[in-house]
N, CA, C and O atoms as CSV, one atom per row, in Angstrom:
chain,resi,resn,atom,element,x,y,z
A,1,MET,N,N,118.323,93.761,131.907
A,1,MET,CA,C,119.423,93.449,131.688
A,1,MET,C,C,120.389,93.228,133.071
A,1,MET,O,O,120.038,94.066,133.902
A,2,ASP,N,N,121.199,92.601,133.452
A,2,ASP,CA,C,122.173,92.900,133.903
A,2,ASP,C,C,123.827,93.266,133.888
A,2,ASP,O,O,124.111,92.801,132.785
A,3,GLN,N,N,125.030,93.783,134.400
A,3,GLN,CA,C,126.030,94.885,134.032
A,3,GLN,C,C,127.029,93.849,133.065
A,3,GLN,O,O,127.884,94.166,132.238
A,4,ASN,N,N,126.483,92.248,133.590
A,4,ASN,CA,C,127.402,91.984,133.100
A,4,ASN,C,C,127.154,91.107,131.874
A,4,ASN,O,O,127.923,90.416,131.205
A,5,MET,N,N,125.557,91.400,131.768
A,5,MET,CA,C,125.422,90.326,130.277
A,5,MET,C,C,125.111,91.520,129.357
A,5,MET,O,O,124.732,91.158,128.243
A,6,ARG,N,N,125.190,93.187,129.586
A,6,ARG,CA,C,125.379,93.809,129.122
A,6,ARG,C,C,126.786,94.152,128.347
A,6,ARG,O,O,126.889,94.128,127.121
A,7,GLU,N,N,127.690,94.427,129.113
A,7,GLU,CA,C,129.107,94.176,129.070
A,7,GLU,C,C,129.426,92.827,127.978
A,7,GLU,O,O,130.430,92.931,127.274
A,8,LEU,N,N,128.774,91.876,127.879
A,8,LEU,CA,C,128.403,90.778,126.849
A,8,LEU,C,C,127.695,91.150,125.820
A,8,LEU,O,O,128.268,90.649,124.853
A,9,LEU,N,N,126.925,91.644,125.514
A,9,LEU,CA,C,125.857,91.768,124.370
A,9,LEU,C,C,126.726,92.957,123.565
A,9,LEU,O,O,126.886,93.114,122.355
A,10,ASP,N,N,127.365,93.956,125.029
A,10,ASP,CA,C,128.035,95.144,123.652
A,10,ASP,C,C,129.284,94.628,123.075
A,10,ASP,O,O,129.913,95.206,122.189
A,11,ASP,N,N,129.774,92.959,123.886
A,11,ASP,CA,C,130.947,92.705,122.861
A,11,ASP,C,C,130.871,91.781,121.445
A,11,ASP,O,O,131.619,91.384,120.552
A,12,THR,N,N,129.660,91.723,121.796
A,12,THR,CA,C,128.817,91.214,120.581
A,12,THR,C,C,129.205,91.222,119.727
A,12,THR,O,O,129.922,92.203,119.921
A,13,THR,N,N,129.544,90.769,118.139
A,13,THR,CA,C,129.357,91.474,116.937
A,13,THR,C,C,128.530,90.275,115.837
A,13,THR,O,O,128.378,89.061,115.971
A,14,ILE,N,N,128.177,91.050,114.934
A,14,ILE,CA,C,127.051,90.040,114.055
A,14,ILE,C,C,127.819,89.081,113.512
A,14,ILE,O,O,127.124,88.072,113.631
A,15,GLU,N,N,128.535,88.862,113.140
A,15,GLU,CA,C,129.633,87.647,113.049
A,15,GLU,C,C,129.310,86.777,113.694
A,15,GLU,O,O,128.789,85.803,113.151
A,16,ASP,N,N,129.567,86.827,115.537
A,16,ASP,CA,C,129.433,85.896,116.376
A,16,ASP,C,C,128.158,85.410,116.404
A,16,ASP,O,O,128.049,84.913,117.525
A,17,LEU,N,N,126.747,85.216,115.594
A,17,LEU,CA,C,125.911,84.988,115.400
A,17,LEU,C,C,125.460,84.110,114.248
A,17,LEU,O,O,126.104,84.112,113.199
A,18,PRO,N,N,124.482,83.431,114.389
A,18,PRO,CA,C,123.998,82.569,113.091
A,18,PRO,C,C,123.951,82.799,112.038
A,18,PRO,O,O,122.779,83.174,111.989
A,19,GLU,N,N,124.460,82.922,110.649
A,19,GLU,CA,C,124.110,83.938,109.456
A,19,GLU,C,C,122.795,84.058,108.923
A,19,GLU,O,O,122.364,85.084,108.396
A,20,SER,N,N,122.058,82.819,109.091
A,20,SER,CA,C,120.278,83.007,109.073
A,20,SER,C,C,120.207,84.456,109.986
A,20,SER,O,O,119.823,85.504,109.466
A,21,CYS,N,N,120.539,84.386,111.106
A,21,CYS,CA,C,119.838,85.203,112.326
A,21,CYS,C,C,120.768,87.134,111.878
A,21,CYS,O,O,120.045,88.062,112.241
A,22,GLN,N,N,122.233,87.627,111.158
A,22,GLN,CA,C,122.495,88.251,110.771
A,22,GLN,C,C,121.477,89.383,109.714
A,22,GLN,O,O,121.699,90.589,109.823
A,23,PRO,N,N,120.402,88.902,108.738
A,23,PRO,CA,C,119.406,90.082,108.108
A,23,PRO,C,C,119.227,90.183,109.073
A,23,PRO,O,O,119.981,91.066,109.483
A,24,ILE,N,N,118.523,89.741,109.990
A,24,ILE,CA,C,117.574,90.115,111.057
A,24,ILE,C,C,118.329,90.883,112.336
A,24,ILE,O,O,117.604,91.317,113.232
A,25,VAL,N,N,119.627,91.037,112.423
A,25,VAL,CA,C,119.970,91.662,113.359
A,25,VAL,C,C,120.161,93.445,112.633
A,25,VAL,O,O,119.946,94.536,113.161
A,26,GLU,N,N,120.739,93.016,110.979
A,26,GLU,CA,C,120.976,94.047,110.054
A,26,GLU,C,C,119.513,94.999,110.152
A,26,GLU,O,O,119.436,96.187,109.839
A,27,ILE,N,N,118.657,94.342,110.549
A,27,ILE,CA,C,117.202,95.485,110.579
A,27,ILE,C,C,116.940,95.915,111.377
A,27,ILE,O,O,116.489,97.053,111.500
A,28,VAL,N,N,117.179,94.994,112.318
A,28,VAL,CA,C,116.490,95.349,114.225
A,28,VAL,C,C,117.937,96.073,114.865
A,28,VAL,O,O,117.898,97.033,115.635
A,29,GLY,N,N,118.880,95.591,114.515
A,29,GLY,CA,C,119.743,96.146,115.500
A,29,GLY,C,C,120.555,95.207,116.249
A,29,GLY,O,O,119.741,94.363,116.624
A,30,MET,N,N,121.987,94.795,116.787
A,30,MET,CA,C,122.112,93.571,118.395
A,30,MET,C,C,120.877,93.709,119.220
A,30,MET,O,O,119.927,92.929,119.149
A,31,GLU,N,N,120.948,94.797,120.044
A,31,GLU,CA,C,119.962,95.179,120.497
A,31,GLU,C,C,117.991,94.941,120.849
A,31,GLU,O,O,117.447,94.473,121.849
A,32,ARG,N,N,117.615,95.274,120.067
A,32,ARG,CA,C,115.919,94.692,120.069
A,32,ARG,C,C,116.539,93.136,119.234
A,32,ARG,O,O,115.697,92.239,119.218
A,33,PHE,N,N,117.314,92.943,118.860
A,33,PHE,CA,C,117.452,90.680,118.614
A,33,PHE,C,C,117.895,90.069,120.313
A,33,PHE,O,O,117.701,88.930,120.738
A,34,PHE,N,N,118.382,90.962,120.878
A,34,PHE,CA,C,118.361,90.184,121.739
A,34,PHE,C,C,117.253,90.812,122.606
A,34,PHE,O,O,117.382,90.540,123.800
A,35,GLU,N,N,116.115,91.646,122.274
A,35,GLU,CA,C,115.409,91.216,122.714
A,35,GLU,C,C,114.314,90.402,121.939
A,35,GLU,O,O,113.368,89.763,122.401
A,36,LEU,N,N,114.544,90.520,121.157
A,36,LEU,CA,C,113.474,88.998,120.310
A,36,LEU,C,C,114.067,87.950,121.166
A,36,LEU,O,O,113.189,87.224,121.633
A,37,SER,N,N,115.506,87.565,121.602
A,37,SER,CA,C,115.536,86.673,121.567
A,37,SER,C,C,115.007,85.876,122.807
A,37,SER,O,O,114.523,84.760,122.997
A,38,GLU,N,N,115.383,87.168,123.698
A,38,GLU,CA,C,114.591,86.743,125.410
A,38,GLU,C,C,113.371,86.617,125.378
A,38,GLU,O,O,112.847,86.026,126.321
A,39,TYR,N,N,112.562,87.113,124.326
A,39,TYR,CA,C,111.254,86.931,123.943
A,39,TYR,C,C,110.573,85.288,123.495
A,39,TYR,O,O,109.611,84.646,123.916
A,40,ALA,N,N,111.366,85.096,122.692
A,40,ALA,CA,C,111.444,83.523,122.173
A,40,ALA,C,C,111.686,82.562,122.717
A,40,ALA,O,O,111.392,81.388,122.493
A,41,GLN,N,N,112.813,83.528,124.230
A,41,GLN,CA,C,113.822,82.101,124.100
A,41,GLN,C,C,114.010,80.703,123.309
A,41,GLN,O,O,113.296,79.897,123.906
A,42,GLY,N,N,114.485,80.231,122.516
A,42,GLY,CA,C,114.335,79.809,121.268
A,42,GLY,C,C,113.547,78.902,120.600
A,42,GLY,O,O,113.953,78.034,119.828
A,43,ASP,N,N,112.711,79.066,120.832
A,43,ASP,CA,C,111.516,79.082,119.856
A,43,ASP,C,C,111.472,79.509,119.013
A,43,ASP,O,O,111.925,80.651,118.932
A,44,ALA,N,N,110.858,78.827,117.762
A,44,ALA,CA,C,111.092,79.634,116.443
A,44,ALA,C,C,109.507,80.602,116.626
A,44,ALA,O,O,108.518,80.211,117.247
A,45,LEU,N,N,109.661,82.024,115.837
A,45,LEU,CA,C,109.016,82.919,115.816
A,45,LEU,C,C,108.636,83.285,114.446
A,45,LEU,O,O,109.345,83.585,113.486
A,46,TYR,N,N,107.076,83.174,114.592
A,46,TYR,CA,C,106.386,83.212,113.011
A,46,TYR,C,C,106.147,84.633,112.814
A,46,TYR,O,O,105.869,85.160,113.891
A,47,ILE,N,N,106.150,85.307,112.012
A,47,ILE,CA,C,106.731,86.631,110.695
A,47,ILE,C,C,105.937,86.754,110.113
A,47,ILE,O,O,106.543,86.642,109.047
A,48,PRO,N,N,104.374,87.003,109.660
A,48,PRO,CA,C,103.980,87.336,108.269
A,48,PRO,C,C,104.562,88.390,107.640
A,48,PRO,O,O,105.378,89.244,107.986
A,49,LYS,N,N,103.666,88.024,106.132
A,49,LYS,CA,C,104.401,88.647,105.407
A,49,LYS,C,C,103.614,90.144,105.510
A,49,LYS,O,O,102.514,90.306,106.037
A,50,PRO,N,N,104.282,91.000,105.001
A,50,PRO,CA,C,103.845,92.448,104.884
A,50,PRO,C,C,102.704,92.475,104.400
A,50,PRO,O,O,102.209,93.577,104.639
A,51,ASP,N,N,101.910,91.722,103.746
A,51,ASP,CA,C,100.079,92.125,102.715
A,51,ASP,C,C,99.929,91.984,104.047
A,51,ASP,O,O,99.727,93.108,104.506
A,52,SER,N,N,99.924,90.820,105.264
A,52,SER,CA,C,98.818,90.410,106.058
A,52,SER,C,C,99.045,91.182,107.399
A,52,SER,O,O,98.151,90.939,108.210
A,53,ILE,N,N,99.888,91.945,107.794
A,53,ILE,CA,C,100.291,92.588,108.439
A,53,ILE,C,C,98.841,93.872,107.998
A,53,ILE,O,O,97.719,94.024,108.480
A,54,VAL,N,N,99.365,94.369,107.220
A,54,VAL,CA,C,98.333,95.445,106.597
A,54,VAL,C,C,96.925,95.365,106.118
A,54,VAL,O,O,96.221,96.341,105.860
A,55,THR,N,N,96.579,94.120,106.025
A,55,THR,CA,C,95.429,93.656,105.371
A,55,THR,C,C,94.044,94.258,106.167
A,55,THR,O,O,93.218,94.921,105.539
A,56,PRO,N,N,93.876,93.948,107.657
A,56,PRO,CA,C,92.959,94.914,108.305
A,56,PRO,C,C,92.640,96.367,107.916
A,56,PRO,O,O,91.549,96.705,107.459
A,57,ALA,N,N,93.755,97.271,108.148
A,57,ALA,CA,C,93.708,97.999,107.879
A,57,ALA,C,C,93.324,98.749,106.338
A,57,ALA,O,O,93.032,99.936,106.186
A,58,ARG,N,N,93.438,97.460,105.023
A,58,ARG,CA,C,93.634,97.370,103.719
A,58,ARG,C,C,91.666,97.974,103.894
A,58,ARG,O,O,91.020,98.965,103.552
A,59,ASN,N,N,91.335,96.424,104.756
A,59,ASN,CA,C,89.823,96.879,104.388
A,59,ASN,C,C,89.070,97.275,105.468
A,59,ASN,O,O,87.881,96.963,105.420
A,60,ARG,N,N,89.347,97.709,106.152
A,60,ARG,CA,C,88.302,99.261,107.314
A,60,ARG,C,C,89.005,100.207,105.563
A,60,ARG,O,O,88.047,100.639,104.921
A,61,LYS,N,N,89.791,100.375,105.171
A,61,LYS,CA,C,89.721,101.652,104.572
A,61,LYS,C,C,88.580,101.280,103.544
A,61,LYS,O,O,88.042,102.311,103.139
A,62,ILE,N,N,88.127,100.320,103.081
A,62,ILE,CA,C,87.734,100.056,101.447
A,62,ILE,C,C,86.281,100.293,102.241
A,62,ILE,O,O,85.762,101.394,102.058
A,63,LYS,N,N,85.717,99.522,102.946
A,63,LYS,CA,C,84.895,99.524,104.312
A,63,LYS,C,C,84.429,101.257,104.241
A,63,LYS,O,O,83.253,101.602,104.358
A,64,LYS,N,N,85.276,101.987,104.084
A,64,LYS,CA,C,85.053,103.739,105.015
A,64,LYS,C,C,84.906,104.340,103.189
A,64,LYS,O,O,84.407,105.378,102.753
A,65,GLU,N,N,85.457,103.380,102.592
A,65,GLU,CA,C,85.606,104.351,100.965
A,65,GLU,C,C,84.204,103.663,100.065
A,65,GLU,O,O,83.982,103.842,98.868
A,66,TRP,N,N,83.635,103.104,100.724
A,66,TRP,CA,C,82.554,102.075,99.519
A,66,TRP,C,C,81.497,103.250,99.521
A,66,TRP,O,O,81.286,103.605,100.681
A,67,ASN,N,N,80.725,104.007,98.547
A,67,ASN,CA,C,80.183,104.535,98.313
A,67,ASN,C,C,78.771,104.107,97.902
A,67,ASN,O,O,77.824,104.879,97.750
A,68,GLY,N,N,78.749,102.743,97.738
A,68,GLY,CA,C,77.937,102.150,96.372
A,68,GLY,C,C,77.735,101.639,95.400
A,68,GLY,O,O,77.072,100.637,95.136
A,69,TYR,N,N,78.474,102.507,94.620
A,69,TYR,CA,C,79.285,102.364,93.152
A,69,TYR,C,C,80.229,101.966,93.150
A,69,TYR,O,O,80.239,101.270,92.135
A,70,ASN,N,N,81.213,101.885,93.635
A,70,ASN,CA,C,83.432,102.359,93.395
A,70,ASN,C,C,83.168,100.730,93.556
A,70,ASN,O,O,83.595,100.405,94.664
A,71,LEU,N,N,82.711,99.779,92.970
A,71,LEU,CA,C,83.121,98.619,92.795
A,71,LEU,C,C,84.642,98.394,92.404
A,71,LEU,O,O,85.608,98.230,93.149
A,72,ARG,N,N,84.614,98.412,91.804
A,72,ARG,CA,C,85.640,98.141,90.192
A,72,ARG,C,C,86.592,99.304,91.173
A,72,ARG,O,O,87.564,98.948,91.839
A,73,GLU,N,N,86.162,100.534,91.111
A,73,GLU,CA,C,87.231,100.983,91.648
A,73,GLU,C,C,87.958,101.075,92.692
A,73,GLU,O,O,88.892,101.860,92.853
A,74,LEU,N,N,87.580,100.321,93.402
A,74,LEU,CA,C,87.915,100.387,95.377
A,74,LEU,C,C,88.938,98.725,94.753
A,74,LEU,O,O,90.038,98.465,95.240
A,75,ALA,N,N,88.102,97.584,93.370
A,75,ALA,CA,C,89.355,96.498,92.901
A,75,ALA,C,C,90.809,97.248,92.401
A,75,ALA,O,O,91.894,96.996,92.925
A,76,ASP,N,N,90.621,98.196,91.311
A,76,ASP,CA,C,91.380,98.622,90.481
A,76,ASP,C,C,92.710,98.629,91.971
A,76,ASP,O,O,93.709,97.956,92.225
A,77,LYS,N,N,91.781,100.117,92.836
A,77,LYS,CA,C,92.968,100.778,93.661
A,77,LYS,C,C,93.818,100.406,94.550
A,77,LYS,O,O,94.889,100.908,94.889
A,78,TYR,N,N,92.977,99.004,95.095
A,78,TYR,CA,C,93.939,98.194,96.357
A,78,TYR,C,C,94.222,96.595,94.928
A,78,TYR,O,O,94.341,95.433,95.316
A,79,GLY,N,N,94.255,96.876,93.835
A,79,GLY,CA,C,95.129,95.094,93.308
A,79,GLY,C,C,93.777,93.935,93.463
A,79,GLY,O,O,93.871,92.779,93.049
A,80,LEU,N,N,92.876,94.340,93.950
A,80,LEU,CA,C,91.856,93.036,94.224
A,80,LEU,C,C,91.003,93.105,92.968
A,80,LEU,O,O,90.800,94.059,92.217
A,81,THR,N,N,90.465,91.603,92.919
A,81,THR,CA,C,89.512,91.520,92.742
A,81,THR,C,C,87.589,91.831,92.510
A,81,THR,O,O,86.880,91.159,93.259
A,82,PRO,N,N,87.095,92.486,91.840
A,82,PRO,CA,C,85.680,92.685,92.425
A,82,PRO,C,C,84.810,91.678,94.045
A,82,PRO,O,O,84.366,92.075,95.122
A,83,ASN,N,N,84.933,90.325,93.408
A,83,ASN,CA,C,85.131,89.155,94.445
A,83,ASN,C,C,85.572,89.554,95.352
A,83,ASN,O,O,84.730,89.746,96.229
A,84,ARG,N,N,86.910,89.888,95.709
A,84,ARG,CA,C,87.555,90.055,96.501
A,84,ARG,C,C,86.851,91.108,97.317
A,84,ARG,O,O,86.222,90.813,98.333
A,85,ILE,N,N,86.986,92.587,96.772
A,85,ILE,CA,C,85.565,93.553,97.077
A,85,ILE,C,C,84.547,93.208,97.601
A,85,ILE,O,O,84.153,94.065,98.392
A,86,ARG,N,N,83.793,92.178,97.528
A,86,ARG,CA,C,82.714,91.809,97.794
A,86,ARG,C,C,82.569,91.466,99.045
A,86,ARG,O,O,82.018,92.029,99.991
A,87,SER,N,N,83.280,90.209,98.910
A,87,SER,CA,C,83.808,89.420,100.092
A,87,SER,C,C,84.005,89.952,101.248
A,87,SER,O,O,83.519,89.434,102.253
A,88,ILE,N,N,84.897,91.297,101.318
A,88,ILE,CA,C,85.645,92.459,102.524
A,88,ILE,C,C,84.581,92.967,102.692
A,88,ILE,O,O,84.440,93.031,103.914
A,89,LEU,N,N,83.107,93.675,101.853
A,89,LEU,CA,C,82.492,93.897,101.890
A,89,LEU,C,C,80.795,93.401,102.796
A,89,LEU,O,O,80.102,94.087,103.547
A,90,LYS,N,N,80.590,91.928,102.299
A,90,LYS,CA,C,80.130,91.100,103.051
A,90,LYS,C,C,80.770,90.739,104.040
A,90,LYS,O,O,80.740,89.532,103.798
A,91,ASP,N,N,81.469,90.836,105.200
A,91,ASP,CA,C,81.927,90.381,106.021
A,91,ASP,C,C,81.415,91.226,106.972
A,91,ASP,O,O,81.305,90.937,108.163
A,92,GLU,N,N,81.072,92.362,106.417
A,92,GLU,CA,C,80.743,93.376,107.603
A,92,GLU,C,C,78.969,93.750,107.206
A,92,GLU,O,O,78.077,94.511,107.581
A,93,GLN,N,N,79.145,92.909,106.440
A,93,GLN,CA,C,77.347,93.014,105.632
A,93,GLN,C,C,77.443,94.318,105.647
A,93,GLN,O,O,76.666,95.037,106.276
A,94,VAL,N,N,78.696,94.858,104.743
A,94,VAL,CA,C,77.808,96.646,104.241
A,94,VAL,C,C,77.730,95.994,102.938
A,94,VAL,O,O,77.095,96.813,102.273
A,95,PHE,N,N,78.006,94.982,102.162
A,95,PHE,CA,C,77.236,94.909,100.823
A,95,PHE,C,C,76.292,94.696,100.913
A,95,PHE,O,O,75.913,95.349,99.940
A,96,GLY,N,N,75.402,94.270,101.305
A,96,GLY,CA,C,73.915,94.652,101.566
A,96,GLY,C,C,73.605,96.095,100.765
A,96,GLY,O,O,72.675,96.212,99.967
A,97,GLN,N,N,74.731,97.396,101.181
A,97,GLN,CA,C,74.283,98.255,100.675
A,97,GLN,C,C,75.137,98.795,99.504
A,97,GLN,O,O,75.769,99.842,99.364
A,98,LEU,N,N,74.889,97.462,98.522
A,98,LEU,CA,C,75.086,97.295,97.027
A,98,LEU,C,C,73.735,98.088,96.118
A,98,LEU,O,O,72.538,97.802,96.133
A,99,SER,N,N,74.274,98.887,95.556
A,99,SER,CA,C,73.337,98.857,94.698
A,99,SER,C,C,73.204,98.622,93.705
A,99,SER,O,O,74.179,98.629,92.954
A,100,MET,N,N,71.692,98.246,93.154
A,100,MET,CA,C,71.657,97.225,91.804
A,100,MET,C,C,71.685,98.040,90.521
A,100,MET,O,O,71.312,97.646,89.416
A,101,PHE,N,N,72.267,99.440,90.882
A,101,PHE,CA,C,72.360,100.434,89.722
A,101,PHE,C,C,74.114,100.292,89.612
A,101,PHE,O,O,74.524,100.848,88.593
A,102,ASP,N,N,74.991,99.790,90.285
A,102,ASP,CA,C,76.463,99.703,90.071
A,102,ASP,C,C,76.540,99.260,89.151
A,102,ASP,O,O,75.686,98.374,89.137
A,103,PRO,N,N,77.200,99.279,87.994
A,103,PRO,CA,C,76.863,98.352,86.954
A,103,PRO,C,C,77.874,97.467,87.532
A,103,PRO,O,O,77.255,96.407,87.441
A,104,ASP,N,N,78.904,97.183,88.018
A,104,ASP,CA,C,79.051,95.319,89.239
A,104,ASP,C,C,78.634,94.744,89.787
A,104,ASP,O,O,78.938,93.574,90.019
A,105,PHE,N,N,77.374,95.649,90.397
A,105,PHE,CA,C,76.155,94.589,91.013
A,105,PHE,C,C,75.669,93.503,90.368
A,105,PHE,O,O,74.825,93.669,89.487
A,106,GLU,N,N,76.084,92.335,90.675
A,106,GLU,CA,C,75.295,91.032,90.030
A,106,GLU,C,C,74.290,90.185,90.781
A,106,GLU,O,O,74.729,89.269,91.477
A,107,LEU,N,N,73.287,90.349,90.727
A,107,LEU,CA,C,72.630,90.337,92.304
A,107,LEU,C,C,72.719,88.228,92.326
A,107,LEU,O,O,72.436,87.641,93.370
A,108,TYR,N,N,73.082,87.536,91.208
A,108,TYR,CA,C,73.071,86.396,91.287
A,108,TYR,C,C,74.998,85.386,91.248
A,108,TYR,O,O,75.341,84.220,91.055
A,109,GLY,N,N,76.068,87.288,91.690
A,109,GLY,CA,C,77.511,86.631,91.782
A,109,GLY,C,C,76.945,85.756,89.914
A,109,GLY,O,O,75.993,85.580,89.153
A,110,GLU,N,N,78.802,85.433,90.169
A,110,GLU,CA,C,79.385,86.163,89.176
A,110,GLU,C,C,79.689,84.352,87.988
A,110,GLU,O,O,80.229,84.421,86.884
């Protein structure tokens, strides 16, 4: 950023921005908001929901914690249904490790 732009940014207040942008500036600060503005160049930015951001990490943890017998426990821990846990495990072919001795295992689905 050149010196002139720096001085202008230093003199810019949150009230100079549209009301819809002010909460973002309160979260990230004026300089970071300016960087986002440079990045977007007036285009709309998509910001995913918090749950979507952490879903891949959650799914990795579920796969790591899977022991063949803890379907219900994982569902309760992560606030998901057993079917969703099965789906996550199936995505990585970990589901094939389901034990028929697991009380939540259903050979033909629910």
